[in-house]
N, CA, C and O of each residue as an XYZ file, in Angstrom:
256
protein
N      -6.009    -32.911     -8.630
C      -5.869    -33.817     -9.748
C      -4.571    -34.619     -9.639
O      -4.546    -35.818     -9.917
N      -3.499    -33.947     -9.234
C      -2.220    -34.630     -9.116
C      -2.271    -35.661     -7.993
O      -1.726    -36.757     -8.122
N      -2.925    -35.307     -6.899
C      -3.005    -36.236     -5.769
C      -3.799    -37.482     -6.155
O      -3.413    -38.599     -5.810
N      -4.907    -37.291     -6.868
C      -5.712    -38.437     -7.286
C      -4.951    -39.296     -8.286
O      -5.058    -40.522     -8.252
N      -4.194    -38.680     -9.165
C      -3.389    -39.446    -10.119
C      -2.314    -40.252     -9.393
O      -2.039    -41.395     -9.757
N      -1.712    -39.661     -8.376
C      -0.705    -40.380     -7.603
C      -1.329    -41.562     -6.874
O      -0.738    -42.640     -6.818
N      -2.516    -41.366     -6.319
C      -3.209    -42.457     -5.638
C      -3.552    -43.565     -6.629
O      -3.390    -44.746     -6.321
N      -4.026    -43.189     -7.822
C      -4.338    -44.179     -8.850
C      -3.099    -44.965     -9.249
O      -3.157    -46.184     -9.412
N      -1.992    -44.276     -9.406
C      -0.726    -44.935     -9.754
C      -0.330    -45.943     -8.687
O       0.033    -47.076     -9.005
N      -0.397    -45.539     -7.422
C      -0.011    -46.444     -6.343
C      -0.953    -47.645     -6.247
O      -0.507    -48.775     -6.049
N      -2.246    -47.398     -6.388
C      -3.207    -48.497     -6.323
C      -3.031    -49.469     -7.490
O      -3.106    -50.684     -7.303
N      -2.800    -48.945     -8.680
C      -2.597    -49.815     -9.845
C      -1.315    -50.631     -9.698
O      -1.284    -51.815    -10.032
N      -0.270    -50.000     -9.202
C       0.986    -50.728     -8.998
C       0.809    -51.829     -7.957
O       1.326    -52.935     -8.116
N       0.083    -51.520     -6.901
C      -0.161    -52.512     -5.848
C      -1.022    -53.657     -6.369
O      -0.756    -54.824     -6.082
N      -2.046    -53.318     -7.130
C      -2.941    -54.356     -7.658
C      -2.214    -55.277     -8.618
O      -2.510    -56.471     -8.667
N      -1.271    -54.751     -9.380
C      -0.568    -55.570    -10.364
C       0.433    -56.528     -9.738
O       0.895    -57.460    -10.395
N       0.774    -56.306     -8.469
C       1.706    -57.233     -7.834
C       1.071    -58.592     -7.600
O       1.778    -59.593     -7.479
N      -0.267    -58.642     -7.535
C      -0.958    -59.895     -7.273
C      -1.332    -60.660     -8.537
O      -1.783    -61.803     -8.453
N      -1.153    -60.055     -9.693
C      -1.524    -60.707    -10.946
C      -0.289    -61.421    -11.489
O       0.538    -60.820    -12.175
N      -0.180    -62.681    -11.179
C       0.988    -63.432    -11.641
C       0.575    -64.609    -12.523
O       1.414    -65.447    -12.856
N      -0.704    -64.688    -12.906
C      -1.140    -65.814    -13.717
C      -0.560    -65.738    -15.126
O      -0.282    -66.773    -15.732
N      -0.373    -64.535    -15.655
C       0.223    -64.379    -16.973
C       1.239    -63.246    -16.898
O       0.880    -62.070    -16.953
N       2.493    -63.610    -16.774
C       3.550    -62.624    -16.554
C       3.714    -61.683    -17.750
O       4.075    -60.521    -17.561
N       3.460    -62.148    -18.963
C       3.593    -61.295    -20.151
C       2.618    -60.136    -20.123
O       2.977    -59.010    -20.469
N       1.382    -60.404    -19.710
C       0.372    -59.346    -19.638
C       0.745    -58.336    -18.564
O       0.663    -57.130    -18.795
N       1.145    -58.806    -17.414
C       1.477    -57.891    -16.324
C       2.682    -57.031    -16.675
O       2.745    -55.869    -16.271
N       3.637    -57.577    -17.416
C       4.801    -56.773    -17.800
C       4.395    -55.643    -18.745
O       4.897    -54.525    -18.622
N       3.503    -55.919    -19.675
C       3.051    -54.869    -20.589
C       2.230    -53.811    -19.862
O       2.379    -52.617    -20.125
N       1.373    -54.240    -18.958
C       0.558    -53.292    -18.208
C       1.411    -52.464    -17.247
O       1.174    -51.268    -17.075
N       2.382    -53.090    -16.634
C       3.250    -52.382    -15.687
C       4.019    -51.274    -16.397
O       4.245    -50.211    -15.819
N       4.421    -51.507    -17.635
C       5.125    -50.488    -18.401
C       4.248    -49.253    -18.573
O       4.726    -48.129    -18.424
N       2.981    -49.449    -18.883
C       2.076    -48.318    -19.063
C       1.831    -47.589    -17.749
O       1.722    -46.363    -17.727
N       1.746    -48.332    -16.667
C       1.544    -47.703    -15.359
C       2.767    -46.885    -14.976
O       2.632    -45.811    -14.390
N       3.946    -47.373    -15.293
C       5.160    -46.630    -14.964
C       5.244    -45.330    -15.761
O       5.688    -44.310    -15.233
N       4.822    -45.356    -17.032
C       4.778    -44.105    -17.800
C       3.787    -43.134    -17.174
O       4.054    -41.935    -17.094
N       2.651    -43.647    -16.734
C       1.657    -42.809    -16.084
C       2.247    -42.173    -14.826
O       2.035    -40.988    -14.572
N       2.985    -42.954    -14.040
C       3.627    -42.416    -12.841
C       4.636    -41.331    -13.179
O       4.739    -40.329    -12.471
N       5.378    -41.531    -14.260
C       6.339    -40.520    -14.685
C       5.638    -39.206    -15.022
O       6.099    -38.134    -14.630
N       4.520    -39.293    -15.751
C       3.803    -38.082    -16.116
C       3.169    -37.405    -14.909
O       3.063    -36.179    -14.877
N       2.751    -38.174    -13.926
C       2.208    -37.588    -12.696
C       3.287    -36.789    -11.974
O       3.044    -35.659    -11.547
N       4.471    -37.368    -11.836
C       5.569    -36.666    -11.169
C       5.975    -35.432    -11.960
O       6.200    -34.370    -11.381
N       6.070    -35.564    -13.283
C       6.441    -34.427    -14.124
C       5.420    -33.299    -14.008
O       5.798    -32.134    -13.887
N       4.132    -33.634    -14.043
C       3.088    -32.624    -13.927
C       3.160    -31.931    -12.569
O       2.996    -30.714    -12.482
N       3.405    -32.697    -11.518
C       3.508    -32.123    -10.182
C       4.659    -31.126    -10.113
O       4.497    -30.027     -9.583
N       5.826    -31.505    -10.647
C       6.975    -30.601    -10.623
C       6.733    -29.351    -11.472
O       7.118    -28.249    -11.081
N       6.097    -29.522    -12.630
C       5.800    -28.381    -13.487
C       4.794    -27.445    -12.822
O       4.916    -26.224    -12.929
N       3.809    -28.006    -12.142
C       2.823    -27.190    -11.452
C       3.462    -26.394    -10.315
O       3.141    -25.222    -10.118
N       4.361    -27.028     -9.571
C       5.068    -26.328     -8.500
C       5.914    -25.189     -9.069
O       5.942    -24.097     -8.502
N       6.593    -25.434    -10.172
C       7.407    -24.393    -10.808
C       6.526    -23.244    -11.286
O       6.887    -22.078    -11.124
N       5.381    -23.561    -11.871
C       4.462    -22.533    -12.361
C       3.937    -21.683    -11.204
O       3.850    -20.461    -11.317
N       3.592    -22.328    -10.102
C       3.113    -21.585     -8.928
C       4.192    -20.655     -8.393
O       3.913    -19.525     -7.992
N       5.438    -21.148     -8.392
C       6.547    -20.336     -7.908
C       6.752    -19.116     -8.814
O       6.987    -18.012     -8.323
N       6.665    -19.315    -10.137
C       6.824    -18.202    -11.072
C       5.687    -17.193    -10.924
O       5.915    -15.985    -10.989
N       4.471    -17.684    -10.728
C       3.332    -16.784    -10.542
C       3.490    -15.974     -9.268
O       3.163    -14.788     -9.244
N       3.986    -16.597     -8.212
C       4.201    -15.888     -6.947
C       5.281    -14.824     -7.115
O       5.155    -13.729     -6.565
N       6.337    -15.126     -7.863
C       7.393    -14.158     -8.100
C       6.880    -12.974     -8.915
O       7.273    -11.835     -8.663
N       6.007    -13.231     -9.888
C       5.426    -12.153    -10.692
C       4.580    -11.220     -9.826
O       4.576    -10.008    -10.043
N       3.870    -11.773     -8.855
C       3.044    -10.956     -7.989
C       3.887    -10.136     -7.015
O       3.478     -9.046     -6.613
N       5.053    -10.643     -6.631
C       5.903     -9.951     -5.685
C       6.764     -8.861     -6.303
O       7.272     -7.996     -5.588
N       6.935     -8.890     -7.606
C       7.763     -7.883     -8.286
C       6.930     -6.610     -8.450
O       5.822     -6.640     -8.985
N       7.482     -5.506     -7.983
C       6.801     -4.226     -8.120
C       7.426     -3.448     -9.260
O       8.651     -3.352     -9.328
N       6.630     -2.888    -10.156
C       7.194     -2.123    -11.265
C       7.846     -0.826    -10.792
O       7.358     -0.171     -9.871
N       8.950     -0.469    -11.433
C       9.658      0.766    -11.091
C       8.997      1.905    -11.863
O       8.868      1.853    -13.087
N       8.579      2.938    -11.122
C       7.886      4.062    -11.760
C       8.773      5.263    -11.906
O       8.338      6.292    -12.425
């Protein structure tokens, strides 16, 4: 899911570089795409942290 979101972000950013007929519209749309990119990066980092915590939980052995 994160990889597809990153691809969508890159494709949308690339596509918006060619839309120069109305600069006001592209500026508003670009802002939304940048927020989307921020959330993709944040989700990726949070997922990596969660995986690391889950791996640490599995490696900890209880003291008997």
